[in-house]
N, C-alpha and C positions, 0 to 999 in steps of 0.2 A: 532525465535523471542527472544531467549535468548540474542542475540546481542543487542537488544534494551535496555534490562535491564542493560547490562554491560556498555553501553555508556550514560545512563541516558536520552535517547530520549523518550519524552512523546508523545504518540499517543492515541487519544481517543479510548475507548474500542469498540465502534461501528465501527470505521474505521479498527481496528484490525480484527474484525469479518468478515468484508467484504473482507479485504485483504487475510485472511486465506482461504476463499472459493476459491478465484482466484488462490492462490498458490497451494492449494490441488488439484485442477482440471487442473493445468498447463494452466491457462487462462490469457489473458491480461485484466486488469481492465480499463474500459473505463469511464472516468470522466473528468469534467472540473476542479475539485477540486484536482489537482495533488499535490499541496504543502503538503497536509496532508499525502500523501502516499509515497513521494519520499525517506523517511528515511528507508523504509522497504526493506531489502536486498532480491534480487531475484524476486521482484515484477515487472512485465512488465506493463507499463502504456501507455495509449493513451488518449490524450485530444481531445474529440469529437468536440470542437470548434476551435481547432488550424487549421490554413490553411495548 
């Protein structure tokens, strides 16, 4: 997460907490709100509403 500080990328603390759980457990984060998580390096995302 230090990368986010170095690049001045702002991510809400609640989103960082959710992302950290997914990263810690090597899980894919499933959400329709992918835009808030796309800046987090190493985080795998899946949009559950995408075709």
